[in-house]
N, C-alpha and C positions, 0 to 999 in steps of 0.2 A: 243617537250620540249629540254630546256638544263636542264644539272645536274650536277653542279661543286661544287669542296669538296679543301679547303686551304689545307696546309700540315701540318702534323702532326708533335710534337715536334722534331720527327726524321726523318725527309722525304723518302717518300718512303716505309716506313714499316708498314703500316698502311690502314686503309678504313671505309667505312659508306654502310649501307644500307640503298637504297629507296625503302621505305616502303609504300605500297598504297593499296585502296580496292575499290568496287566499291559499288552503293547505290544494296541493296539487296530485293527481292522481302519479307524475313522472317521481315527485318527490318524496311520493309514499312510503314507494317501493324500497327506499334505502336510509327512510329515514324514521321506520319502526326501532324502539331504541334495546333490540332484541333478537339475537339472530335467527333465520329460518331455521326448520326444524331439521333440513337435510339442505346440501348443494343444488342450485337450479340441474333440472335434469337435460344438460345437452350432452350429446352424442360423443364420443370420444375424437379426438382429432384422427384423420384419415392417416395411416401408413401415408412413407414419404415414394414418391411415384420411383420408379427404375431409372438408371441414370440416364438410358435414352429408350426410344420406343421399340417396339418390335420393328423390322423392316420392313417398310413398304406401307406397314398399315400401325400407323399409331392411334391408340384408343382414345374417340371422342370424350373422356371420361371429364366433368369437373375438375378442378385442382382442389383442395385441401384449402379449409380456412387460414385466412391470415392472422397469425397473435395480434395480441392489443396490448400489451406494445411486442414490438419486435426485442430479443434481446439484444441485437447488437446491428450494426450498418446493416443495410441489405448489401448481399453477397454478389459479383459482377454476373451480370446475363447470361443465361448458360449460351453455349453453342448454338445455331439454328437445330440442328437434326435430337435436341431435347428439350422439354418441358420444364418451365421452372421447377428449382428446387423446391419442395415442402418447407416451412417454418413450423418447427414446433409451438406447440402452445404453454405460455407461462403464465403464472400466476403472480404479479407484482406485489410486494407489500402495500398493504391498503394505503390510497392516499398518495404512494409513490411511483413514479415510471423510471427508473435508475438508467440515466443514461440516452435514453430513446425521447420522442416526442409525441405527442398527442394532436392530432386533428380532429375538430367537431364543424359539422355543417348542419345549423341551424336553419331551418326556413321559420320555425313559429319568432324568434329572435329579430328575424333581417327583415328588412322594408324595403317598400319598391316604390323609390318615387320616381322612375322613368319606365315604360312600359308598351314598345312600340314596332314588337318583332315583326320583321319583313317590311317596316313603315306602312303598316297596317292597324296601328292603334293598340290596346285602346286611349293610351294618351300618352301625348307630347308634352312633357315638361321641360319649356324652354328656360326659365329662369336655372333649372336644376344644369340644365348641359354648360349653361354660361357660367356656372361657378362650382362647375366638377374637372378639378384633376385630370380625371379619365379621360373626358371628352375636352377638355381643350389641351390636353398632349396629344390628340390625335388617338384614343384609344380606337375609337369608332369614327372612320373619317365621312361615312357618309351625311349627307344634310339633309332632313336631320337625322341624326341618328338610329338605325336600325336593331334595335333590341332592346331586353327584359335585365334592368339593372337592381341585384339583390345586395343592399347595403348592411352592413355589420352581420355579413351573414354566419362567417366563420371565423374560428380560433385554434390558433396552432400554437400549445406550451410545450417547453424544448427546457429540459432539466439534463444539467450533468449528471456525471458519476455519482456526485456524492451530496448529492441536493442543494447544492451550495450557493448556485444561480438559477438563477431560472426566467425566460423570457416567454411573455405570454404576449401573441401579437395577432392582430384584429386582421380581417382581411375580406374584401367582397368578389362578390360576384358574375360576370356580365352571360348573359345567351345571347348569340348572336347568330343569324342564319348563315349559311354559307353557300347556299342551291336557293332556286324560287321556293317559297315560302307558299301556302294556299290553306288558311283554317277552314274549319267551318263557322266556330264562333269564338271570335278573337275575345271577346268578355271576359272568357274562361281562362286566358293565357295571366302569367305569375303567382301569386298563391292563391291558394285554393279557398273561395269565398273570400279573397279580398287580404285576408290577415290568417289561415290557415297555417297548418304545421307542415302543405306537401306543396311543393312548386309540381304547377302546370303549363303544359304546353296541348294547345289546341290541334288538330291535323285533318281536312277535309277527307272523305273516304277516296280511293284509288290517286293517293299524292303518297308522295315521299320527297324529303328535305334530309339536307345536311346542316349539322349545327355545330358551333361551341357552346362547351364552358367554358371561362378565363376566369381565372384565378386573378385578383386587383387588391394593390397595397392602396387603400383608400387614400392614405394621406397624399400622396405623391400621384396618384393615377398609373404607374408603373406595372407591369406585369409581375405578382406575388408564385415564387417558386415553394413549392406546400415538400416538406424535407421529409413527410413523416407517408407511410403510404396510408391510404384514406378508401373509401366507398362509397359508393351510391348505391341507394334501395329503390328499383323501381316494381311500382304495386300495379295491381287488376290489370294483367297481361290476361285479357279475353278477346273470344272474339262473337260475331252477330248471332243470332237464336238459328240461323241455318248455313252456319260456318261462312258467311260473309264477314267485313268489317276486322279481317284477319290482321292484328299488330303486329310490328318484328320492329327491331332497334339491334343497331351492329356499331361495334366499335373494335377499334385494335389497342394494342399497349396495355394489355390487362396483365397483372399478374395473376387473376383468376376469378371463377365467379363461385357463385351456390345459391341451391333454390331450396324451398321447404327440404325436398329428400335430405341436402346432407346438415342442413341448421339442424333440425327437428327430427327427422326420417318420418318424417310425412310427405307422403308421396306428393309428387308435383305436377301440375298441369302443365306447366313451359318448358316447350322443347330449346334446348340449347346443340347450338353446331359448330363444333369447330370449323374455321374457315382458313386459318395458318395460324401452326403452333407457335413456331418460331418466331411471329409478330404478336403473337398473343391477339389474332382477331376472333372474335366469336359473334354467333347471330342468337338473340333470342329471340323465340316467337310463339306468340299464343294459339292454344288448340282448343280448347274448351271455351263454351259458352258460358257467361258467368253475370249478367245483366249488372243491377245496382247493390247487389247481396255481397257482391264480394269486394268492395269498395271498401277501404279501413277507415277507421274512426277515428283515433287521437293517434299521433304516432307513440305515445305514451302508452297506449295499449298495447303496442307489438314488441319497444324495445324494453320490455322485461324476460325474464326467464318461462320456459314454458308452462310450468304448473302453474303460474300465477295470470297465464292469460283466459280469457271465455271462450267458451266452445264456439262462438261463431269466427271468431278471429282466426281458433287453429283449424276450422273446419271450409271457409268459407274466402278466407284473405289469403292465408299463409299460403297455399298451394299456386297462387297469382301471382307470387313474389320475386324475384331476378335481383342478388346481390353483384353487383360490378366492384372488382380490387382493382386497385390501380396501385404503383409502385409509387413511393419517393422521386420529389425531384420534377415533378411535372407544374406548370404552368397553364396548361390548357388541357382540353380532352376533347375530344371531334365523334358524335356521334352522326348515324341516318336512321329516322324514324320514317317508316313506310306503315299503309296502311292499305288493305283489299279493299275493292269496292262493294256497295251496300248493295241491296236487293234492288232499289230505285238508286242507281250511281249519280255521285253528285248532290245528294239531297242528305247525307248524314258525315261523322267524322267520329272523331274518340279523343280522349284525353291519356294524356302521357304524364302520369301522376309518380312522382318523385318525391325521395327525402335523404337527409346525410343524418349522418351519427351525431347523437345532443351528447353533450355532458351530463344531463340528468338520464337519460338513459342509460350511460356508460357504467355508470356507476351499478346497477344489479345487471348487466348484461355481459360481462366477465366470464365467461366459461369455468370457472373456479372459484371458492371464498376466499371472503378476504383470509389476513393471518392469523386477526383476532377479530372481535366483534367490536362494532363501532362503541369511543370512548364515551359512553353517555355517564350522566352520573345517575349513582343509584337513586330511587325514588326517594320520598322526602315522607320522614315517618307520617303516618295519622297523628292531627290534632290531638289534645286533650277534648275529652267530649265536652266542657265548658270552659269558657276563660276564667283568669284569674277575676276574681271581685273587683269590679267599678274600671280594671284598663284593661281589654282586651286586646292583645297585641297585634299590630296591622300586618301582619305577614301572609305575603303570597301563599296562596293555594297550590298544593302539588299536580304534576302535569296529569292531567287528561291522559286515562288510556284509550287506545285505538285497535280494537272497539273497546265499550265497555263490557262487562262480562252479562251482564244481567240489564232490567230495565231500571231506571233510573231510580233511586230510594227520594221517598219522600221526604220536602224540604223539613231540616232541623230546626228549632223553635227558633224564636229571634236570640234569644242568649250563644246560640253556639254557630262556630263556623259551619258551610259546607263537609259531609265529612267525605274525606277523602277515598278515592278508589284506586285500589291495587293496580299493577300494569301487568297485560295479561299480552303474552306470544299465543298468536295465534297459528293453525298451519300456515305453511305456505301458500299463497294466495288466496286463502279463504277466512271468512271473518263469520263462523259459525253465528247465525240467529240473528244478525247485527245489522246495519246501513253502513256505509261509508258515504264522507260527504266530500266531494273537491270541487273546489272554487277556483277559477283556474281564468287568470286575466288576459295570459296569453290564447287561450282557446276562443276567446269573445270577441266580438264585433261591437261596435258603439256607430250604430246607426240615428242615432240622436243624442245630440249632447247642447241645453239649454239649462242650467242648473241657474234658478233665479229667474227666467226669462233675459238673462245675458250674452246668450249664446257658448261657443263660437259658430255654433251651426243648427239651424231648426231645418228640421226633413219633414215637409208637411205630406211629401206620399208617404214617408215610414206611415206616420202617424195616421192618415187614409186607410191604410190596409193592415193597424195591428188590432188583433183582439184587445190587447191591454189600452190602449188609448181609447177606440172606438166603443168599448164597455166603461168607459168613466172613469180606467184607473189613475188620471190624473187631470178632475175635470177643468183647470185653467186651460187657458188657451189663448196664445197655444200652450202646450202642455212646460213645465219647469222644474227638469228632471236634467238626468244621463242613464240614456240605456244601454245595458252590458247586456248583449245576446247571446244564448249561447255559453253562458258562464260556470254554468255548472250541473255536477252530476252527482246523482246519489247512487249508490247501489245495494239493494240489498235483497240478502238470501234468508233461505229457510235456514234451520238447526242442521238439517243433513245437506245441504246445499242442490236440495232436488227442483227451487224453481228460483230464479232469480228475475229482481225487477231491478232494469236498467233506467232510471227517468232522470231528462236535463230539467233544466229551468233556467230563467232569467233573471237579471236581479234591475230592479231601479233605485237610482239614487235621488231622492227629490228633498228639499229646504223644507222647515218647516218654522223658519222664521228669517229675518229679511236677511239675504246673505251678499256680501261685500268684497269681491274679490280684488285681487292687485293685477292678476293678469289669470284672464279667464282660456287662453287658449293654452294653459299647460292642464286643461280639465279634461275627464276620461281616462284614455291609457296613456301611460309615460310615453313622452316620443311618439304616441298616436296609433300602435302598433306592438308597445313594450308588454312585458310580462308585471308592471304594479299597476293599480290604480291613483291616480292621482285627482285630489281638491284644490287648488288654492284659494286663498286668503291672506285678503292686505294685514296691515299690522293696524296694532288695537282696534282689531274686530273679533264678534263671538258670532258663530250661529248655530241652531241644531237642525239636523237631518236625519233622515233615513235611508236604511238599505231594507228595500222592500223586493223580495223572493217572489217571482212569478211563475207561472204556467204558462209557458210561451205558446200554446197551440191556443187555447181559449182564453187567456189572461186574466184568471184567475190568481188571487195570492196559489201561492204552493207554500205548505207547511212541510220544513223541513224535522224527519223523524227520528235523524241522528244527530248528537253533540257535534259542535264545528268548531271552525277557530276563524281568526282574523286575526294577521301580522301585519302592526304597524312598524316603519323605520324611519328612521330618520329624526328621534325625537332629541331637536338640540338647541340651542339657543345665538343668539347674534354674539359677535366677537366680545364685547362690553355686556352682560347681561343682558340686553333686550331683545325684543324678539323671541321671545317665551311661548313655546307650543305647552297647550292642555288638550287632553281630549276626557270627556267625560262620558260614562255609559250605566247603566242600572241592567240588572237580568243576568248578570252573568255567575258561571260558575265558577271561576278564578283566572287567574292570570296566570303570567310565567314571562321573566327578563332572563338578560343571558344568565343571572345570577343562578337562577333555578333549572335550566337549561340545562347550563355545561358546567358551572363553577365558575367562568367569566366574571367579574366583576361589573355590572349595571352601572348608567351612568343618571337612571330615569327613576324618577321617585313617584310610587305608587301610594296614595292612599286612600283609603275605607273609608268612605263617606257613609252609605249604611251596609252593614254586613248582613242582616236579614233580607233586605231586598236585593245584594249583590252589585251595590251600588259602588265605584272606583273613579277615580281621577288619577289619569298618568301625564306628567309635567314632567316636561327637558330642564337639566338642570346644570349642562357644560357644552361649552362651546362648539361645532363641528365644522362647519363649513361643508366645503363640497367633499371630502373626505370620507367622509362617512356613508354617501350614497352607497347603497348596496348596485354592485354590477346585474347579472343575473340571479333570476329565483334560483334556477337549476344550483347556483354556486350556493347555496345560504341550506335548503334542503337538501343535506347531506351530512354521514356522520361528521361530528367535530374533527377528527384528526386525518380526512381530506380533503378539508379547507384550507383557502391561502393564509399568508398569514394576515395580510390587510382585512380580510372581511371579522376573523377573529378579534383582531386587534380596536379595528376601525368600525366595524358594521355592527357587530351582533350587541355589543355594547350600548347601542342607542334602540335596539327594538323593543318593543313589546306585543305580549302575542295573548289578545283576548277570548277566553273561551265560555260557549255561550253551549246552554243546555237544547235536546232535539223539542220539538212540540212550538220553534215558533215561524212564523213568516215575516216576521221583520225585524226592524233592532233599528232603537235611537239614541244620537251621539249628540253631543258638545264638542264642538272643535274652537278653540279659541287663542288668541296671539296677542301679547302684549305692543305696547309699543314701541 
């Protein structure tokens, strides 16, 4: 690519961020432009329980699933002698949840600026404590505070009955121990892998401790009370290989629980005991050895219909899952986590692995089909076999299918635009004879960030142990790029779905010409752990850079066999026509703007520089300010009628999607910015 920027009003004093994302597995589920062949194969809701249990012996059966959403405010709690009443499953109209709220708890989106459970580390951020309303207002009076802070983890959406008024409320979460905490490896605490989509609490064997999840209003540090029922998903409930290291989790105040048996009709390995039905107290205990095979991959592989899951998830992951369902009206929950001794007591431990229900997952996870298919525009007609003499129109190519129904055709002659591919709806969950490519910045890690040798950090230890760097992937000393580890996944299935290859890959961004940033600290992932990649550039500058795809295991180039796309956001100008962004690239199959994708007028100008070589330049034309910055990628990779109005009016018109053919191991861009 080549990225350029025109000068600012005061040249050399400003800059812009090139904001980009890939197409994620979570987004793909709801983003294909046609409905699945059949509704997701969820089991029917369980019948309502009797109004009161049999005398002296209430059955310890799990409660039926919570609806999403509830059709009306929660009923008053039942008398102590009766189990909570079951709620019927309701299918809301697509994109609306009338008179109800939605709660999303998303570890991928969250940040962990403070991590010191039990005052044992792994890091105490004194600066964050000094500036945090929660800590400054006595949210944790210990000195130093003794918990894990998940910033920007939650979002609650409340709409009135006629959808005329909407409140979108963000909240944080703090995990704090209420009894002595003894870990085996405290470095595991926080987010899995530091930036993953699961929360983790590590505990030593033969130990037990109590802890709270506190929900926080991040703006003022006060407790935040959730008005909507919500759930936490606990994974990997297993034992050691000889029956030792048995995990157990106890909690009160539940509406109910679910295991793989209730959710999917798959036999669970988890034992759930009702400790006190009137108080909603349950204990979840592991019963079967799991090893590492039952650890979940991405949460996006779980919050999807059953018939879209791979076999490993169904057989190895789901049976070790427990879902705990809480009522609205809570600002905290209290748990007890315990672990029996190891074969050699005091030498081992376990990780409690948990996740929340995310906005991306919810779209495909409701147990009934939407009222109507997503309102995508119909595919554009195929272009004529050749353009009019002397003046081929610079029109965008129609959308790529996902997947292509057959191998790519040979390139057309220079005088003709690339042939359009018809849109195909595959059977639910399968893409016969094709591959799928997902590029997910949320899932990725950035262990090295030094574009143009300008920082913000050089990780010499990572370089010394990385096959890519050690094999000369970047011969500069120190290397001069940004490394996104675990960013990509390609799934290849044969025509009868009998054989599947699931291949992970990394990506390296490296400059090929002089690079001049305005604020190099912006580079990498937005906010450090966000779901967008960022490259910052000073005004009146231009530079060339590559995206290199890498086999993380051996450091060699990885060639993508499937067509793939990058999504570039926030193409805008300064308020007086300065700071104009432009991005140039060759080798494209085509492009899309909001006009082609949604029928929404775009503000982005796309010029065909060389049709035969697939060369295009995308240029901003309209002032945007901060209002057109996207929120979460999960708010974009969904059907149009599920998007909020701000996304439709402020974000989509500033979007450009660049579509590449399979067979590439790198792409080259030019990014520029006027003064």
